[in-house]
N, C-alpha and C positions, 0 to 999 in steps of 0.2 A: 763153694769149691773155687767158682770165679774169683770171689772176693778173696779167697786164700790165695791164689795164685798171683793175682795182680799185688794183694799186700806184699806178698816175697818179691816179686818183680821191682815192688818200689824201693822195697829194701836193698836189694841188691845194685839198684842203679843209683840209689842214695850214698851206699857205700864206696861204689866205684867214682862218684863224683868226687865225694870229699878224700879218697886214696890219691885221684888226678890233681885236685886241685893242691894238696900237700906235697907231691911229688914236683909241680911246677914251682912253688913257693922254696923248695930246696935250691932250685937255679936262681931264682930270682934275688936271692939273698947277694950274688955278685954284682957288683955296681957297675959293670959293662953291661950285663944283661939287662938291670933296671932301667939304665939310661938308654938303651936300643927300644926296649918296651915302652917307655915313656914317647919317646919320639914315632914310632907304629901306631901308639895309639891316637896320637894327636893328627894322624892320617885320616882317622876315624872321625874327626868333627865335622859337624854340618856345615860350617862355613866353606869347607873344601869341595864339598860336594856341589854346592851351590855355584861356587866359581867355576867348577869344571864344566857344569851345565851351561852355565851363560857362556862360556868361552868356545864351547861346541858349537852353541846355536849362532853365535857371532863368527866364528871362523870356518866352521864346518858345513859346507851347504847341502850337502847330500842328506843327513841325517840328524844334523846338529840341532835343529828346533824340534825334531820328532822326539829326540833323547830327552829335551829339557820338557815337552809339554807331557809324555809319559813319566818323565821321572817325577815331576810334581804331582799327577795323578796316583804314582806309585806311593809317595811319602803322605799323600791325602790317606790313602788306606792303611799304610803300615803306622802311623803315628798314632791315631787314635785307637787302634788296635793292642798297639804296646804299650800305652797309658793305662787301657783297660785291663792289661793282664798284669802289669805292673803294681798296681793299687788293687787290684782284686787278690791276686796271690800272695803278695807282701813278704816275699821269703828275705828274710835278711842277708845282706851281705857278709861275705864269709870275715871281712875287716872288722865288722860289729858284732859278729857272734863269738867268734873265738878269740880268747885272750891272747894267744900264742901267734896271731896274725895281725900283721900291721899294714896298712896298704900304703903304697909307695906314692899314690897322689890322692886328692881329696875327691870322693865321690860325689856326682852331682844330686843324688838322693839316697834315701835308706834302703831301696830294695833293689836285687839283685836280677831277677828274672821275668822276663826274659832280657837279654842285654841289647840295648839301644845301638849302641856301637856296630855290634854284630848286625843286627837287623838293616842298620843303614847300610853299611859295608856291603852287603850281600844283595840290597835293592841294587845298589849302585854296580856290582859285579853283573848282576844277571842283565841289567839292561846294557850294559858296556859289552857282554858277551852276545847278545843281541843285534845290536845296532853295529859293532866292531868284531866280528868273531874272531880277529887276529889278535886281540886283548883278552880272549875268555881267559887263557890260562895265568896271565898275569894279574887280571883283574879278581879272580877267586883265590889266588895265593895270597893277595894283598889283605882279602877278606878276613881269609883264615888267620893271618898273621896278626890283624887287627883284633879278632876275637881274643887269640891265644895270649895277647898283649895284657887285655884286660884281667885274665886270670894270672898272670905273671906279676900284674901291680895290686894283686890282691884284693879287687874289688868285684870279681865273677867266679861263678863254678864253672867247670867246664858244661855242666847240662843249660846253665844261662846261655853260652854262647852258641850252642846247636840250638837253642828253641829261638834265638835271634836268627840265626841264618835261616831255619824254616820260615819264621816270620817273614823277614827279608824277601827270600825267594819267592814265596807265595804272593807277595804284595806285588811283587814286580811283574810275576807271570799273570794275574789278575789284571793289571794294569793294561799290560801288554794285549791281553784280550778285549778288555773293554776298548781300547783304542783302536781296534780293528772291527769294531761294530757301525 
């Protein structure tokens, strides 16, 4: 009975995931939406996060160094888990699986689950929210936008983003807990 329920749940989730993906794809055909999605997606590239952490460590004496150190620890946790999941699950990107879907950008690899951009964005959002509570709303909003932009660009499904968010938040929380030991 449990296997049947899990199978039905997985089928419903997969159907919703595909429906939400194609709904986003309908809007991504608009040139302005595609342009904005590319720019937002670029905010989720790794060098920007490192630059932010180095700048805070250099210019912000209260929490800057701690943000950098815990951030490095969080990414040491997140990155191997991300690679393990991505290469174990091996979910094909929607742009590689469906003929009627064309990616607006060239994906960095073949697999989509979980989203590395979403995972990294949520690591940074969680740490910014911890060390700089006034930035919580902004940082999580930007993380969500980065994730949505990846769907709009045709390289991820919404569940990839949700899994990346969960991975990122969990990695950041674990790093924060380890840093207090």
